[in-house]
Short mmCIF file of the C-alpha atoms (twelve columns), coordinates in Angstrom:
data_MODEL
# 
_entry.id   MODEL 
# 
loop_
_atom_site.group_PDB 
_atom_site.id 
_atom_site.type_symbol 
_atom_site.label_atom_id 
_atom_site.label_alt_id 
_atom_site.label_comp_id 
_atom_site.label_asym_id 
_atom_site.label_seq_id 
_atom_site.Cartn_x 
_atom_site.Cartn_y 
_atom_site.Cartn_z 
_atom_site.pdbx_PDB_model_num 
ATOM 1   C CA . MET A 1   27.974  -38.188 -41.593 1 
ATOM 2   C CA . GLU A 2   27.553  -41.629 -43.105 1 
ATOM 3   C CA . ILE A 3   23.909  -42.379 -43.978 1 
ATOM 4   C CA . ARG A 4   23.096  -46.027 -44.675 1 
ATOM 5   C CA . LYS A 5   19.397  -45.600 -45.271 1 
ATOM 6   C CA . LEU A 6   16.707  -42.948 -45.668 1 
ATOM 7   C CA . VAL A 7   13.075  -43.939 -45.082 1 
ATOM 8   C CA . THR A 8   9.925   -41.876 -45.496 1 
ATOM 9   C CA . ILE A 9   6.587   -43.024 -44.108 1 
ATOM 10  C CA . VAL A 10  3.216   -41.361 -44.692 1 
ATOM 11  C CA . GLU A 11  0.234   -42.361 -42.592 1 
ATOM 12  C CA . GLU A 12  -3.238  -41.187 -43.619 1 
ATOM 13  C CA . THR A 13  -6.282  -41.692 -41.385 1 
ATOM 14  C CA . LEU A 14  -9.606  -41.687 -43.246 1 
ATOM 15  C CA . ILE A 15  -11.916 -43.197 -40.617 1 
ATOM 16  C CA . GLU A 16  -11.675 -42.817 -36.830 1 
ATOM 17  C CA . GLY A 17  -14.072 -44.384 -34.341 1 
ATOM 18  C CA . GLU A 18  -16.306 -45.674 -37.150 1 
ATOM 19  C CA . LYS A 19  -16.723 -42.103 -38.440 1 
ATOM 20  C CA . SER A 20  -15.431 -40.935 -41.821 1 
ATOM 21  C CA . LEU A 21  -13.305 -37.814 -41.591 1 
ATOM 22  C CA . ALA A 22  -14.206 -34.767 -43.676 1 
ATOM 23  C CA . LYS A 23  -10.467 -34.285 -44.248 1 
ATOM 24  C CA . PRO A 24  -7.928  -37.101 -43.755 1 
ATOM 25  C CA . VAL A 25  -5.335  -36.602 -41.011 1 
ATOM 26  C CA . ARG A 26  -1.834  -37.160 -42.332 1 
ATOM 27  C CA . LYS A 27  1.487   -37.732 -40.600 1 
ATOM 28  C CA . ALA A 28  4.886   -38.101 -42.252 1 
ATOM 29  C CA . ALA A 29  8.072   -39.478 -40.751 1 
ATOM 30  C CA . ALA A 30  11.444  -38.903 -42.361 1 
ATOM 31  C CA . VAL A 31  14.071  -41.271 -40.996 1 
ATOM 32  C CA . ALA A 32  17.837  -41.517 -41.380 1 
ATOM 33  C CA . VAL A 33  19.911  -44.485 -40.293 1 
ATOM 34  C CA . ILE A 34  23.439  -43.258 -39.707 1 
ATOM 35  C CA . LYS A 35  26.760  -44.663 -38.577 1 
ATOM 36  C CA . ASN A 36  27.496  -43.800 -34.951 1 
ATOM 37  C CA . PRO A 37  31.070  -42.452 -34.981 1 
ATOM 38  C CA . PHE A 38  31.408  -43.123 -31.238 1 
ATOM 39  C CA . ALA A 39  29.938  -46.627 -31.046 1 
ATOM 40  C CA . GLY A 40  31.874  -48.858 -28.662 1 
ATOM 41  C CA . ARG A 41  33.958  -46.116 -27.084 1 
ATOM 42  C CA . TYR A 42  33.584  -43.206 -24.701 1 
ATOM 43  C CA . GLN A 43  33.982  -39.747 -26.243 1 
ATOM 44  C CA . GLU A 44  33.867  -36.635 -24.081 1 
ATOM 45  C CA . ASP A 45  33.336  -34.136 -26.903 1 
ATOM 46  C CA . LEU A 46  30.130  -34.898 -28.852 1 
ATOM 47  C CA . THR A 47  30.331  -31.904 -31.196 1 
ATOM 48  C CA . GLU A 48  30.458  -34.190 -34.243 1 
ATOM 49  C CA . LEU A 49  27.041  -35.635 -33.350 1 
ATOM 50  C CA . MET A 50  25.657  -32.160 -32.615 1 
ATOM 51  C CA . ASP A 51  26.730  -31.061 -36.099 1 
ATOM 52  C CA . ILE A 52  25.123  -34.178 -37.584 1 
ATOM 53  C CA . GLY A 53  21.919  -33.233 -35.773 1 
ATOM 54  C CA . GLU A 54  21.996  -29.806 -37.385 1 
ATOM 55  C CA . GLU A 55  22.370  -31.348 -40.835 1 
ATOM 56  C CA . LEU A 56  19.610  -33.896 -40.192 1 
ATOM 57  C CA . GLY A 57  17.227  -31.230 -38.883 1 
ATOM 58  C CA . GLY A 58  17.128  -29.607 -42.297 1 
ATOM 59  C CA . LEU A 59  17.373  -32.740 -44.422 1 
ATOM 60  C CA . LEU A 60  14.721  -34.777 -42.588 1 
ATOM 61  C CA . GLY A 61  12.467  -31.803 -41.866 1 
ATOM 62  C CA . GLN A 62  12.318  -30.929 -45.551 1 
ATOM 63  C CA . ARG A 63  11.755  -34.575 -46.547 1 
ATOM 64  C CA . ALA A 64  8.876   -34.965 -44.071 1 
ATOM 65  C CA . VAL A 65  7.132   -31.796 -45.285 1 
ATOM 66  C CA . ALA A 66  7.653   -32.810 -48.929 1 
ATOM 67  C CA . ALA A 67  6.153   -36.241 -48.210 1 
ATOM 68  C CA . LEU A 68  2.906   -34.552 -47.194 1 
ATOM 69  C CA . GLY A 69  3.018   -32.354 -50.303 1 
ATOM 70  C CA . ILE A 70  2.124   -29.236 -48.337 1 
ATOM 71  C CA . ASP A 71  3.563   -25.792 -47.839 1 
ATOM 72  C CA . PRO A 72  5.713   -25.598 -44.686 1 
ATOM 73  C CA . LYS A 73  3.223   -23.073 -43.257 1 
ATOM 74  C CA . GLU A 74  0.575   -25.831 -43.298 1 
ATOM 75  C CA . VAL A 75  2.516   -28.101 -40.913 1 
ATOM 76  C CA . GLU A 76  0.650   -28.248 -37.606 1 
ATOM 77  C CA . SER A 77  2.547   -30.661 -35.342 1 
ATOM 78  C CA . TYR A 78  6.077   -31.892 -35.050 1 
ATOM 79  C CA . GLY A 79  8.320   -34.199 -33.044 1 
ATOM 80  C CA . LYS A 80  11.691  -35.941 -33.043 1 
ATOM 81  C CA . ALA A 81  13.181  -39.203 -31.777 1 
ATOM 82  C CA . ALA A 82  16.284  -41.371 -31.975 1 
ATOM 83  C CA . ILE A 83  17.214  -44.971 -31.281 1 
ATOM 84  C CA . VAL A 84  20.852  -45.722 -30.520 1 
ATOM 85  C CA . GLY A 85  22.218  -49.158 -31.348 1 
ATOM 86  C CA . GLU A 86  23.555  -51.318 -28.519 1 
ATOM 87  C CA . ASN A 87  27.160  -50.077 -28.817 1 
ATOM 88  C CA . GLY A 88  26.119  -46.449 -28.369 1 
ATOM 89  C CA . GLU A 89  24.945  -44.271 -25.484 1 
ATOM 90  C CA . LEU A 90  21.711  -42.385 -24.894 1 
ATOM 91  C CA . GLU A 91  23.845  -39.255 -24.799 1 
ATOM 92  C CA . HIS A 92  24.658  -39.857 -28.465 1 
ATOM 93  C CA . ALA A 93  20.937  -39.522 -29.255 1 
ATOM 94  C CA . ALA A 94  20.735  -36.418 -27.062 1 
ATOM 95  C CA . ALA A 95  23.672  -34.855 -28.895 1 
ATOM 96  C CA . ILE A 96  21.887  -35.305 -32.228 1 
ATOM 97  C CA . LEU A 97  18.414  -34.252 -31.071 1 
ATOM 98  C CA . HIS A 98  18.937  -31.279 -28.800 1 
ATOM 99  C CA . PRO A 99  21.663  -28.659 -29.279 1 
ATOM 100 C CA . LYS A 100 21.427  -27.923 -33.036 1 
ATOM 101 C CA . LEU A 101 18.693  -29.988 -34.748 1 
ATOM 102 C CA . GLY A 102 15.831  -27.672 -33.767 1 
ATOM 103 C CA . LYS A 103 16.736  -24.531 -35.709 1 
ATOM 104 C CA . PRO A 104 16.857  -26.134 -39.187 1 
ATOM 105 C CA . PHE A 105 13.828  -28.324 -38.380 1 
ATOM 106 C CA . ARG A 106 11.837  -25.219 -37.396 1 
ATOM 107 C CA . ALA A 107 12.932  -23.528 -40.631 1 
ATOM 108 C CA . ALA A 108 11.676  -26.536 -42.593 1 
ATOM 109 C CA . VAL A 109 8.211   -26.286 -40.990 1 
ATOM 110 C CA . PHE A 110 7.994   -22.451 -40.946 1 
ATOM 111 C CA . GLU A 111 8.228   -21.124 -37.422 1 
ATOM 112 C CA . GLY A 112 7.896   -23.706 -34.682 1 
ATOM 113 C CA . LYS A 113 7.749   -21.592 -31.550 1 
ATOM 114 C CA . ALA A 114 6.990   -24.518 -29.224 1 
ATOM 115 C CA . ILE A 115 9.570   -26.916 -27.896 1 
ATOM 116 C CA . ILE A 116 9.979   -29.927 -30.177 1 
ATOM 117 C CA . PRO A 117 8.905   -32.975 -28.151 1 
ATOM 118 C CA . SER A 118 11.397  -35.818 -28.225 1 
ATOM 119 C CA . ALA A 119 12.079  -39.403 -27.266 1 
ATOM 120 C CA . LYS A 120 15.217  -41.476 -27.220 1 
ATOM 121 C CA . LYS A 121 16.092  -45.049 -26.390 1 
ATOM 122 C CA . ARG A 122 18.603  -47.808 -27.002 1 
ATOM 123 C CA . GLY A 123 17.586  -50.822 -29.050 1 
ATOM 124 C CA . GLY A 124 18.435  -53.306 -31.737 1 
ATOM 125 C CA . MET A 125 17.236  -53.835 -35.271 1 
ATOM 126 C CA . GLY A 126 13.487  -53.382 -35.654 1 
ATOM 127 C CA . THR A 127 13.022  -51.552 -32.353 1 
ATOM 128 C CA . PRO A 128 9.984   -49.244 -32.589 1 
ATOM 129 C CA . ILE A 129 9.830   -45.766 -31.106 1 
ATOM 130 C CA . ASP A 130 6.846   -43.496 -30.541 1 
ATOM 131 C CA . VAL A 131 7.713   -40.018 -31.782 1 
ATOM 132 C CA . PRO A 132 5.773   -37.579 -29.557 1 
ATOM 133 C CA . LEU A 133 3.907   -34.753 -31.282 1 
ATOM 134 C CA . HIS A 134 2.315   -31.452 -30.398 1 
ATOM 135 C CA . PHE A 135 1.290   -28.221 -32.103 1 
ATOM 136 C CA . LYS A 136 4.341   -26.416 -33.482 1 
ATOM 137 C CA . ASN A 137 3.576   -22.939 -32.136 1 
ATOM 138 C CA . ALA A 138 1.901   -23.677 -28.787 1 
ATOM 139 C CA . ALA A 139 2.590   -26.809 -26.776 1 
ATOM 140 C CA . PHE A 140 -0.668  -26.631 -24.782 1 
ATOM 141 C CA . VAL A 141 -3.010  -27.276 -27.741 1 
ATOM 142 C CA . ARG A 142 -4.545  -30.565 -26.514 1 
ATOM 143 C CA . SER A 143 -6.059  -31.553 -29.852 1 
ATOM 144 C CA . HIS A 144 -2.532  -32.081 -31.176 1 
ATOM 145 C CA . TYR A 145 -1.100  -34.256 -28.365 1 
ATOM 146 C CA . ASP A 146 -0.254  -37.381 -30.303 1 
ATOM 147 C CA . ALA A 147 2.530   -39.692 -31.461 1 
ATOM 148 C CA . MET A 148 3.588   -41.688 -34.487 1 
ATOM 149 C CA . GLU A 149 5.251   -45.063 -34.169 1 
ATOM 150 C CA . VAL A 150 8.337   -45.457 -36.340 1 
ATOM 151 C CA . ARG A 151 10.281  -48.634 -36.999 1 
ATOM 152 C CA . VAL A 152 12.850  -49.713 -39.575 1 
ATOM 153 C CA . THR A 153 13.195  -53.486 -39.748 1 
ATOM 154 C CA . ASP A 154 16.982  -53.572 -40.163 1 
ATOM 155 C CA . ALA A 155 17.953  -50.643 -37.962 1 
ATOM 156 C CA . PRO A 156 19.645  -49.601 -35.878 1 
ATOM 157 C CA . ARG A 157 22.566  -51.978 -36.048 1 
ATOM 158 C CA . ALA A 158 24.852  -51.991 -32.995 1 
ATOM 159 C CA . ASP A 159 26.997  -49.189 -34.427 1 
ATOM 160 C CA . GLU A 160 24.166  -47.039 -35.799 1 
ATOM 161 C CA . ILE A 161 21.646  -44.401 -34.766 1 
ATOM 162 C CA . LEU A 162 18.140  -44.137 -36.195 1 
ATOM 163 C CA . VAL A 163 16.878  -40.544 -36.262 1 
ATOM 164 C CA . ALA A 164 13.210  -39.755 -37.018 1 
ATOM 165 C CA . LEU A 165 11.453  -36.427 -37.523 1 
ATOM 166 C CA . VAL A 166 7.654   -36.348 -37.836 1 
ATOM 167 C CA . VAL A 167 5.275   -33.659 -39.065 1 
ATOM 168 C CA . THR A 168 1.486   -33.577 -39.430 1 
ATOM 169 C CA . ASP A 169 -1.084  -31.547 -41.327 1 
ATOM 170 C CA . ALA A 170 -3.662  -31.687 -38.492 1 
ATOM 171 C CA . GLY A 171 -4.215  -32.698 -34.894 1 
ATOM 172 C CA . ARG A 172 -5.793  -35.966 -33.771 1 
ATOM 173 C CA . PRO A 173 -8.876  -37.076 -35.680 1 
ATOM 174 C CA . LEU A 174 -12.134 -35.956 -34.018 1 
ATOM 175 C CA . PRO A 175 -10.618 -34.174 -30.966 1 
ATOM 176 C CA . ARG A 176 -13.177 -33.456 -28.247 1 
ATOM 177 C CA . ILE A 177 -11.507 -33.218 -24.835 1 
ATOM 178 C CA . GLY A 178 -11.498 -29.434 -24.627 1 
ATOM 179 C CA . GLY A 179 -8.608  -27.165 -23.858 1 
ATOM 180 C CA . LEU A 180 -6.843  -24.526 -25.884 1 
ATOM 181 C CA . LYS A 181 -7.758  -24.585 -29.590 1 
ATOM 182 C CA . LYS A 182 -5.198  -23.818 -32.292 1 
ATOM 183 C CA . GLU A 183 -7.326  -20.833 -33.371 1 
ATOM 184 C CA . GLU A 184 -6.987  -19.354 -29.852 1 
ATOM 185 C CA . ILE A 185 -3.201  -19.424 -29.461 1 
ATOM 186 C CA . LYS A 186 -1.152  -16.314 -28.940 1 
ATOM 187 C CA . GLY A 187 2.030   -18.024 -30.097 1 
ATOM 188 C CA . GLU A 188 4.258   -15.770 -28.002 1 
ATOM 189 C CA . ASP A 189 5.942   -18.144 -25.585 1 
ATOM 190 C CA . GLY A 190 5.612   -21.505 -27.336 1 
ATOM 191 C CA . LEU A 191 3.141   -22.656 -24.686 1 
ATOM 192 C CA . ARG A 192 -0.201  -20.918 -25.308 1 
# 
């Protein structure tokens, strides 16, 4: 894997809807901009990208948790996304995000029984992507349905892939639409 750039972003919300929060809500994105080994050509076997995904799951997961300065057990939500440069395919993003990235990412956030929500797209330098988020142990916890926009001004280049992992230390600020609360989850099936 050839990494051109690593970026870490921490977003901290102190006031929401004109109301000060008792505890700030924090999100951290850890981003890697990597060379796409298959840019500009068709490749049937994408194992190399799957292996890169496994490596990035641990590296970026640990960096995101460290950026929040919390114990991995304190991570509440997570998500992943990738932007493929114009000479790549969406399947290149899928190869990084899906087969092997999840296990080391879950290890970095302690558990993670719920599916890791994801997004992927093709775009040029400066393309933003909304990384979808939900509670790490039960996908149906409405208070944690959220996203974090990630953008790197000079990435991805045509032959690159931008990969972003996001973690949070809370759900949305001031949630009040009902539904399953994090304190009520069973955590058995990753849903409830």
